[in-house]
C-alpha positions as CSV (number, residue, x, y, z in Angstrom):
1,M,-30.0,16.6,-60.8
2,P,-27.7,19.6,-61.6
3,K,-26.1,19.8,-65.1
4,T,-22.6,18.5,-65.4
5,F,-20.0,20.8,-67.0
6,F,-18.7,18.7,-69.9
7,I,-15.4,19.7,-71.4
8,T,-13.5,17.8,-74.1
9,T,-10.5,18.3,-76.3
10,A,-9.6,17.2,-79.7
11,I,-8.2,13.6,-79.4
12,D,-4.5,13.3,-80.2
13,Y,-3.5,11.6,-83.4
14,T,-1.3,8.7,-82.2
15,N,1.0,8.8,-85.3
16,S,2.9,11.8,-83.9
17,A,4.9,12.5,-80.8
18,P,3.5,14.9,-78.2
19,H,4.6,18.5,-78.7
20,I,4.0,21.8,-77.0
21,G,0.8,22.4,-78.8
22,H,-0.7,19.2,-77.4
23,A,0.5,20.2,-73.9
24,Y,-1.1,23.7,-74.2
25,E,-4.5,22.4,-75.3
26,K,-4.6,19.7,-72.5
27,V,-3.4,22.1,-69.8
28,L,-6.0,24.7,-71.0
29,A,-8.8,22.2,-70.7
30,D,-7.5,21.0,-67.3
31,V,-7.4,24.6,-66.0
32,I,-11.0,25.3,-67.2
33,A,-12.2,22.0,-65.7
34,R,-10.5,22.8,-62.4
35,Y,-12.0,26.3,-62.3
36,H,-15.5,24.8,-62.7
37,R,-14.8,22.4,-59.9
38,L,-13.5,25.3,-57.9
39,K,-17.0,26.9,-58.4
40,G,-18.5,23.7,-56.9
41,E,-19.8,22.3,-60.2
42,S,-19.9,18.7,-61.3
43,V,-17.4,18.3,-64.2
44,F,-16.8,15.7,-66.8
45,F,-13.5,16.1,-68.6
46,L,-12.9,13.9,-71.6
47,T,-9.8,13.5,-73.8
48,G,-8.1,10.7,-75.6
49,A,-6.4,9.4,-78.7
50,D,-7.4,9.0,-82.4
51,Q,-5.9,5.6,-83.3
52,H,-7.2,4.6,-86.8
53,G,-6.2,5.6,-90.3
54,Q,-3.8,5.1,-93.2
55,K,-0.8,6.7,-91.5
56,V,-1.1,4.4,-88.5
57,Q,-1.4,1.4,-90.7
58,Q,1.7,2.4,-92.7
59,S,3.7,3.3,-89.6
60,A,2.9,-0.1,-88.0
61,E,3.9,-2.0,-91.2
62,K,7.1,0.0,-91.3
63,A,7.8,-0.9,-87.6
64,G,7.0,-4.5,-88.3
65,I,4.2,-4.7,-85.6
66,S,0.5,-4.8,-85.7
67,P,-1.5,-1.5,-85.8
68,N,-2.9,-2.3,-82.4
69,D,0.5,-2.7,-80.8
70,F,1.7,0.5,-82.6
71,V,-1.1,2.7,-81.2
72,R,-0.8,1.2,-77.8
73,S,2.9,2.3,-77.5
74,T,2.2,5.7,-78.9
75,T,-0.9,6.3,-76.9
76,D,1.0,5.5,-73.7
77,K,3.4,8.5,-74.5
78,F,0.5,10.9,-74.3
79,I,-0.9,9.3,-71.2
80,D,2.4,9.6,-69.5
81,L,2.8,13.2,-70.4
82,W,-0.7,14.2,-69.1
83,K,0.2,12.5,-65.8
84,K,3.5,14.4,-65.7
85,L,1.7,17.7,-66.3
86,D,-1.0,17.0,-63.7
87,V,-3.8,16.9,-66.3
88,K,-6.7,15.3,-64.5
89,Y,-9.3,14.0,-66.9
90,D,-12.4,12.0,-66.0
91,A,-12.6,9.7,-69.0
92,W,-10.1,8.6,-71.7
93,A,-11.4,8.1,-75.2
94,E,-9.6,5.6,-77.5
95,T,-11.1,4.9,-80.9
96,I,-10.3,1.2,-80.8
97,D,-12.5,0.9,-77.7
98,P,-15.5,-1.6,-78.4
99,R,-17.9,1.0,-76.9
100,H,-16.8,3.5,-79.4
101,K,-17.1,1.1,-82.3
102,Q,-20.6,0.2,-81.3
103,V,-21.7,3.8,-81.3
104,V,-20.0,4.7,-84.6
105,Q,-21.6,1.7,-86.4
106,G,-25.0,2.4,-84.9
107,M,-24.8,6.0,-86.2
108,L,-23.7,4.9,-89.6
109,Q,-26.4,2.3,-89.9
110,R,-29.1,4.7,-88.8
111,L,-28.1,7.4,-91.3
112,F,-27.8,4.8,-94.1
113,D,-31.3,3.4,-93.3
114,E,-32.6,7.0,-93.5
115,G,-31.0,7.6,-96.9
116,Q,-28.4,10.1,-95.6
117,I,-25.5,7.9,-96.8
118,Y,-25.2,6.6,-100.4
119,K,-22.6,4.9,-102.6
120,D,-21.0,6.6,-105.6
121,K,-17.9,6.4,-107.8
122,Q,-15.3,9.1,-107.6
123,S,-12.3,9.8,-109.7
124,G,-9.7,12.5,-109.3
125,Y,-6.4,13.5,-107.7
126,Y,-5.8,12.0,-104.3
127,S,-3.4,13.3,-101.6
128,V,-1.7,10.3,-100.0
129,R,-0.4,12.4,-97.1
130,Q,-3.8,14.0,-96.2
131,E,-5.8,10.9,-97.2
132,Q,-8.4,12.8,-99.3
133,F,-9.4,13.6,-102.9
134,L,-8.5,17.0,-104.0
135,T,-10.5,19.5,-106.1
136,D,-9.4,22.4,-108.3
137,K,-9.7,24.8,-105.3
138,E,-6.7,23.0,-103.8
139,R,-4.5,23.9,-106.8
140,G,-2.1,26.8,-106.6
141,A,-1.8,29.7,-108.9
142,D,0.4,27.7,-111.2
143,G,-2.3,25.0,-111.5
144,E,-0.3,22.5,-109.4
145,F,-1.0,21.0,-106.0
146,G,1.3,22.5,-103.4
147,P,3.9,20.5,-101.3
148,E,1.5,20.5,-98.3
149,W,-0.4,17.7,-100.0
150,G,2.6,15.5,-100.4
151,Q,2.4,12.7,-103.0
152,V,-0.6,13.3,-105.3
153,E,-1.9,10.5,-107.6
154,F,-4.9,10.0,-109.8
155,R,-7.4,7.5,-108.5
156,E,-10.9,6.1,-109.3
157,E,-12.9,4.1,-106.7
158,E,-16.3,3.6,-105.2
159,N,-17.0,4.9,-101.8
160,Y,-19.9,5.9,-99.5
161,Y,-20.9,9.5,-99.1
162,F,-22.8,11.4,-96.4
163,K,-25.3,14.0,-97.7
164,L,-23.6,17.1,-96.3
165,E,-24.6,19.9,-98.6
166,Q,-28.3,19.7,-98.0
167,H,-27.7,20.9,-94.4
168,K,-25.8,24.0,-95.5
169,R,-28.6,26.5,-94.9
170,W,-29.5,25.0,-91.5
171,L,-25.8,25.3,-90.4
172,L,-25.7,29.0,-91.4
173,N,-28.9,29.7,-89.6
174,M,-27.7,27.9,-86.5
175,I,-24.5,29.8,-86.3
176,D,-26.4,33.1,-86.7
177,K,-28.9,32.2,-84.1
178,R,-26.4,31.0,-81.5
179,S,-24.2,34.1,-82.1
180,K,-27.0,36.2,-80.5
181,T,-27.0,34.1,-77.3
182,E,-24.6,33.9,-74.3
183,R,-23.4,30.6,-75.7
184,P,-22.2,31.2,-79.3
185,F,-21.3,28.2,-81.4
186,V,-17.7,29.3,-81.9
187,I,-15.4,31.5,-79.7
188,P,-13.6,33.8,-80.3
189,D,-15.9,35.7,-82.6
190,F,-13.4,36.2,-85.4
191,R,-13.2,32.4,-85.7
192,E,-16.9,32.3,-86.1
193,T,-16.7,34.8,-89.0
194,E,-14.1,32.5,-90.7
195,L,-16.3,29.5,-90.2
196,R,-19.4,31.3,-91.6
197,N,-17.4,32.3,-94.7
198,A,-16.3,28.7,-95.2
199,V,-19.9,27.4,-94.9
200,E,-21.1,29.8,-97.6
201,K,-18.6,28.1,-100.0
202,L,-19.7,24.6,-99.0
203,S,-20.5,22.4,-102.0
204,G,-20.7,18.6,-102.5
205,D,-21.1,15.7,-100.1
206,L,-18.6,14.0,-97.7
207,C,-16.8,10.8,-98.5
208,I,-16.9,8.7,-95.3
209,S,-15.4,5.4,-96.3
210,R,-12.2,3.7,-97.6
211,P,-12.1,0.3,-99.4
212,K,-10.4,-2.4,-97.3
213,S,-8.3,-3.2,-100.3
214,R,-6.1,-0.2,-99.3
215,L,-7.1,0.5,-95.7
216,N,-8.2,-2.2,-93.3
217,W,-7.3,-0.4,-90.0
218,G,-10.6,1.2,-89.2
219,I,-14.1,0.6,-88.1
220,E,-16.0,-1.6,-90.6
221,L,-19.1,-0.2,-92.2
222,P,-22.1,-2.1,-90.7
223,F,-23.8,-2.2,-94.1
224,D,-20.8,-3.1,-96.3
225,S,-18.0,-5.3,-94.9
226,D,-15.7,-4.4,-97.9
227,Y,-15.2,-0.9,-96.5
228,V,-14.1,0.8,-93.3
229,N,-15.2,4.2,-92.0
230,Y,-12.8,7.0,-92.7
231,V,-12.1,9.4,-89.8
232,W,-15.2,11.6,-89.8
233,F,-17.7,9.3,-88.2
234,D,-14.9,7.8,-86.1
235,A,-12.7,10.4,-84.5
236,L,-15.4,13.1,-84.2
237,T,-17.9,10.6,-82.6
238,N,-15.7,10.1,-79.5
239,Y,-17.2,13.3,-78.1
240,I,-20.5,11.5,-77.5
241,S,-19.6,7.8,-77.6
242,F,-17.8,8.1,-74.3
243,A,-20.5,10.2,-72.8
244,A,-23.2,7.4,-72.9
245,Y,-24.9,8.4,-76.2
246,N,-27.1,5.7,-77.6
247,P,-27.4,5.8,-81.5
248,K,-30.4,3.4,-81.5
249,I,-32.6,6.1,-79.9
250,D,-33.6,8.6,-82.6
251,K,-35.2,11.2,-80.3
252,Y,-32.6,13.4,-78.6
253,E,-34.7,14.0,-75.5
254,S,-35.1,10.2,-75.0
255,Q,-31.3,9.7,-74.7
256,P,-30.0,8.2,-71.5
257,Q,-30.1,10.6,-68.5
258,E,-26.4,10.0,-68.1
259,F,-25.8,11.6,-71.5
260,L,-28.3,14.4,-71.2
261,E,-26.8,15.5,-67.8
262,K,-23.5,16.1,-69.6
263,W,-24.2,17.2,-73.2
264,P,-23.7,19.6,-74.8
265,A,-19.9,20.0,-74.3
266,L,-17.4,22.8,-74.5
267,Q,-14.9,21.4,-77.1
268,I,-11.4,22.8,-77.1
269,I,-9.8,22.5,-80.5
270,G,-6.9,24.1,-82.5
271,K,-7.7,26.6,-85.3
272,D,-6.4,24.1,-87.9
273,I,-9.3,21.6,-87.3
274,L,-12.1,24.1,-87.0
275,I,-12.7,24.1,-90.8
276,P,-14.0,21.8,-92.0
277,A,-14.0,19.0,-89.4
278,H,-15.4,20.5,-86.2
279,G,-17.2,23.6,-87.6
280,I,-18.9,21.9,-90.6
281,Y,-18.9,18.1,-90.5
282,W,-19.5,17.6,-86.8
283,P,-22.6,19.9,-86.3
284,I,-24.1,18.6,-89.5
285,M,-23.6,15.0,-88.4
286,L,-25.3,15.8,-85.1
287,H,-28.1,17.6,-86.8
288,A,-28.7,14.7,-89.1
289,L,-29.0,12.5,-86.0
290,G,-31.7,14.7,-84.6
291,F,-29.7,16.9,-82.2
292,P,-31.6,20.3,-81.7
293,D,-29.8,23.6,-82.2
294,E,-29.4,24.2,-78.5
295,A,-27.7,20.8,-78.2
296,M,-24.9,21.7,-80.5
297,P,-21.5,21.9,-78.7
298,Q,-19.6,25.1,-78.1
299,L,-16.2,25.3,-79.9
300,L,-13.4,27.1,-78.1
301,V,-10.7,27.6,-80.8
302,H,-7.2,28.2,-79.7
303,G,-4.2,29.5,-81.7
304,W,-0.8,27.9,-82.4
305,W,2.5,28.2,-80.6
306,N,5.0,29.4,-83.2
307,L,8.8,29.2,-83.1
308,G,10.9,31.7,-85.0
309,G,7.7,33.1,-86.5
310,A,6.7,29.7,-88.1
311,K,4.2,27.1,-87.0
312,M,5.8,24.2,-85.2
313,S,5.7,21.0,-87.3
314,K,7.4,17.6,-87.4
315,S,8.3,18.1,-91.0
316,A,9.9,21.5,-90.3
317,G,11.9,20.1,-87.5
318,N,11.0,22.9,-85.0
319,I,9.0,20.9,-82.5
320,V,9.4,21.8,-78.8
321,D,9.2,18.8,-76.5
322,P,7.0,19.4,-73.4
323,N,8.5,16.3,-71.7
324,A,12.0,17.9,-71.8
325,L,10.7,21.3,-70.5
326,A,8.8,19.7,-67.7
327,D,11.8,17.6,-66.7
328,K,14.1,20.7,-66.8
329,Y,11.9,23.3,-65.1
330,G,9.1,21.4,-63.5
331,A,5.5,20.8,-64.5
332,E,4.2,23.8,-62.6
333,A,6.6,26.2,-64.3
334,L,5.5,24.9,-67.7
335,R,1.8,25.1,-66.8
336,Y,2.2,28.7,-65.6
337,Y,4.0,29.7,-68.8
338,L,1.6,28.1,-71.1
339,M,-1.4,29.8,-69.4
340,S,0.1,33.2,-68.8
341,D,2.0,33.9,-72.1
342,I,-0.8,33.4,-74.7
343,A,-4.2,35.0,-75.2
344,T,-6.7,32.2,-75.8
345,G,-7.7,32.1,-79.4
346,K,-4.5,33.9,-80.7
347,D,-1.1,32.7,-81.7
348,A,2.0,33.1,-79.6
349,E,5.7,32.9,-80.0
350,F,7.3,30.2,-77.9
351,S,10.3,31.3,-75.9
352,E,12.2,29.4,-73.3
353,E,13.7,32.7,-72.1
354,R,10.1,34.0,-71.5
355,L,9.3,30.8,-69.5
356,L,12.3,31.6,-67.2
357,T,11.5,35.3,-67.0
358,R,7.8,34.8,-66.1
359,Y,8.6,32.1,-63.6
360,N,11.3,34.1,-61.8
361,S,9.4,37.4,-62.0
362,D,5.8,36.4,-61.2
363,L,6.3,33.3,-59.1
364,A,9.7,33.5,-57.4
365,N,10.0,37.3,-57.0
366,S,6.4,38.2,-56.4
367,L,4.2,35.3,-55.1
368,G,7.0,33.2,-53.5
369,N,8.5,36.3,-51.9
370,L,5.2,37.4,-50.5
371,L,4.5,34.0,-48.9
372,N,8.0,33.9,-47.4
373,R,7.8,37.4,-46.0
374,T,4.3,36.9,-44.5
375,L,5.3,33.7,-42.6
376,N,8.7,35.1,-41.5
377,M,7.2,38.3,-40.1
378,S,4.2,36.4,-38.5
379,G,6.7,34.1,-36.8
380,R,9.0,37.0,-35.7
381,Y,6.4,39.5,-34.6
382,C,3.4,37.5,-33.3
383,G,4.7,34.0,-32.7
384,S,3.0,32.8,-35.9
385,G,-0.4,33.3,-34.2
386,L,-2.7,35.6,-36.3
387,A,-4.9,38.2,-34.6
388,N,-7.9,39.6,-36.6
389,R,-8.0,43.2,-35.3
390,E,-10.4,45.9,-36.4
391,V,-8.3,49.0,-37.0
392,D,-9.5,52.3,-38.4
393,D,-6.9,52.8,-41.0
394,E,-7.9,54.0,-44.5
395,K,-5.1,52.1,-46.4
396,L,-5.8,49.0,-44.4
397,N,-9.5,49.1,-45.2
398,E,-8.9,49.6,-48.9
399,W,-6.6,46.5,-48.8
400,S,-9.1,44.2,-47.0
401,T,-12.3,45.2,-48.9
402,T,-12.2,47.0,-52.2
403,K,-8.9,45.5,-53.5
404,S,-9.7,41.9,-52.7
405,L,-13.3,42.1,-54.0
406,D,-12.1,43.8,-57.3
407,I,-9.5,41.1,-57.8
408,D,-12.1,38.3,-57.2
409,A,-14.5,39.8,-59.7
410,R,-11.9,40.4,-62.4
411,Y,-10.5,37.0,-61.9
412,R,-14.0,35.4,-62.3
413,H,-14.7,37.5,-65.4
414,G,-11.4,36.3,-67.0
415,M,-12.0,32.7,-66.3
416,E,-15.6,32.8,-67.4
417,S,-14.6,34.3,-70.7
418,F,-11.7,31.9,-71.1
419,D,-9.1,34.7,-70.8
420,I,-7.0,32.5,-68.6
421,D,-3.9,34.8,-69.0
422,A,-5.9,37.8,-67.8
423,A,-7.4,35.9,-64.8
424,L,-4.0,34.7,-63.8
425,G,-2.6,38.1,-64.2
426,W,-5.0,39.5,-61.7
427,A,-4.0,37.0,-59.1
428,I,-0.3,37.9,-59.6
429,H,-1.2,41.5,-59.6
430,F,-2.7,41.0,-56.1
431,A,0.5,39.5,-54.9
432,T,2.4,42.5,-56.3
433,F,0.0,44.8,-54.5
434,C,0.6,43.0,-51.3
435,N,4.4,43.2,-51.6
436,V,4.0,47.0,-52.1
437,A,1.8,47.1,-49.0
438,V,4.5,45.4,-47.0
439,E,6.9,48.3,-47.9
440,T,4.1,50.8,-47.2
441,F,3.2,49.6,-43.7
442,A,6.8,48.4,-42.8
443,P,5.9,45.8,-40.1
444,W,9.4,45.9,-38.8
445,K,8.9,49.5,-37.8
446,L,5.4,48.9,-36.4
447,A,6.9,46.2,-34.2
448,K,9.1,48.8,-32.4
449,D,6.1,50.8,-31.3
450,A,3.9,49.1,-28.6
451,N,1.1,51.6,-29.3
452,R,0.8,50.3,-32.9
453,K,0.5,46.6,-32.0
454,S,-3.1,46.4,-33.2
455,L,-2.1,47.8,-36.6
456,L,0.8,45.4,-36.8
457,D,-1.6,42.5,-36.1
458,A,-4.0,43.7,-38.7
459,V,-1.3,44.0,-41.4
460,L,0.0,40.5,-40.7
461,Y,-3.5,39.1,-40.8
462,N,-4.2,40.9,-44.1
463,L,-1.1,39.4,-45.6
464,A,-2.0,35.9,-44.6
465,E,-5.6,36.3,-45.8
466,S,-4.3,37.7,-49.1
467,V,-1.9,34.8,-49.6
468,R,-4.7,32.4,-48.8
469,T,-7.0,34.0,-51.3
470,I,-4.3,34.0,-54.0
471,G,-3.7,30.3,-53.3
472,I,-7.4,29.6,-54.2
473,L,-7.2,31.7,-57.4
474,I,-4.1,30.1,-58.7
475,S,-5.2,26.5,-57.9
476,P,-6.6,25.7,-61.4
477,V,-3.2,26.6,-63.0
478,L,-0.8,25.7,-60.2
479,P,-2.5,23.0,-58.1
480,K,0.7,21.8,-56.4
481,A,1.8,25.4,-55.5
482,A,-1.7,26.1,-54.2
483,H,-1.4,23.1,-51.9
484,G,2.0,24.3,-50.9
485,I,0.6,27.7,-49.8
486,F,-2.2,26.1,-47.8
487,D,0.2,23.7,-46.2
488,Q,2.5,26.5,-45.1
489,L,-0.5,28.5,-43.9
490,N,-1.5,25.4,-41.9
491,W,-5.0,25.7,-43.5
492,K,-7.4,22.9,-44.3
493,M,-4.7,20.3,-43.5
494,E,-7.3,17.5,-43.4
495,L,-7.7,17.9,-47.2
496,S,-4.0,18.2,-48.0
497,G,-3.3,17.0,-51.5
498,K,-7.0,16.8,-52.5
499,E,-8.6,19.1,-55.1
500,E,-11.7,19.7,-52.9
501,R,-9.4,21.7,-50.5
502,F,-10.0,24.7,-52.8
503,S,-13.4,26.5,-53.2
504,L,-14.1,29.8,-54.9
505,A,-16.6,30.4,-52.1
506,D,-13.7,30.5,-49.7
507,A,-12.1,33.4,-51.5
508,E,-14.4,35.6,-49.3
509,W,-12.3,37.8,-47.0
510,G,-11.9,36.9,-43.3
511,K,-12.0,33.1,-43.4
512,L,-8.8,32.7,-41.3
513,P,-10.0,32.6,-37.7
514,D,-8.7,34.9,-35.0
515,G,-5.7,33.1,-33.3
516,H,-5.0,30.9,-36.3
517,V,-1.4,29.7,-36.2
518,V,0.5,29.6,-39.5
519,G,3.5,27.4,-40.3
520,K,7.1,28.0,-41.2
521,P,8.2,29.2,-44.6
522,V,9.6,26.8,-47.2
523,P,10.8,28.2,-50.6
524,L,7.9,27.5,-52.9
525,F,9.3,28.9,-56.1
526,P,13.1,28.8,-55.9
527,R,14.6,31.0,-58.6
528,I,15.7,29.2,-61.7
529,E,19.1,30.5,-62.9
530,Q,19.7,30.8,-66.6
């Protein structure tokens, strides 16, 4: 059975409201998943919500409701947003799900039985906000803990620890080995360098429990009912617990076929959770469970959206609400902006003015205008019936062969290397090229000369084929607009509204048959005025 492309994102922490960073990450994952379906691959797209922890417990107490009711209401906000933004995932991970609890407890028990988890007493300064003990390396130059740690207090308590440091050399070797393959552990490469430097400094083991005396909203340790698991073996485990992993099976190759057909995954995460959670804790957890090096996931690390030069944060009060933007401009306009105005892996400055400019320039003025002109001229000059003529014209031949093939190859390269902005840019570039071609060939002039009827037919056919091809290329980012293009071209109507309507194999030139009748133009991207 062919391997399934497994893509997953960091699960959203339900003690916060959705912001533009959440929207970017999920749309990015959705676009990559749609692209792989466009290639004809089987895809499993997983995302979800992290619902345990001290902050959830405290917020629920403050609201006067149970933690379960609290996470239900906050989780629904994320689900509603993904529906609004047309994010189509195949599975939804919630850490309160009984299936997840069973896998987490199975992993913990197995590692405890193998001596990888032990109990010890710890004393030191504890950040209430970040829910972790601090070391001297977290102190500032003045010897004090910075404001980012919030309230800091001295604590002494017993907890359970996972033997992390003993896997340090393995992790460094795995990162180096994978960097020499087509599937490096971390992309982009400068993030891999940051991770390797952090691993070199790794010392000490990982606290993975909290006593129930101060936190009871979590998954109980299977070997000590006085403690709950703290985050690391909970939230991170969702990537495999909802993909049919069985912790009772110690050999990786003996895992259920359903799991082996999916794993390893492409995991999309923000740069703030690469170190230490996903880049250090997660691979070491998997290694301790017997996952081979080649079964380690691949981490695609994206940057932040900044506002006014500063990272968006709830505490700073500079959060951009994606719900409001989608309601104001439409989900497709927001999806296009998020994918076209940031280079994957780097930071970007959010600008509502840029959203408007890119929409009006790229979509309304270029692509929308091309579709409208193509259908209008087809209706006016050939009764909407296309004729695929062979005409010996140098410019026409360049248009229908070299140009379309170059765009297709460049688009594929951009998508395969996760440079979504570059891939999308080539599709829009093709639309711009076609608009220039309209001015070059001037169909309104050709229509006045009966001797040039064949060239007129060829130009109109090329325009329709170009628009059809562009519809396929933009479909991962703009699925509704792509359907709109196909509907107006009167193409594959039996699959209208269905994702399987689009196939990258159909981007081959000449698919529209001779005599095909196109439809009437309807404004697809009406300009948005300031």
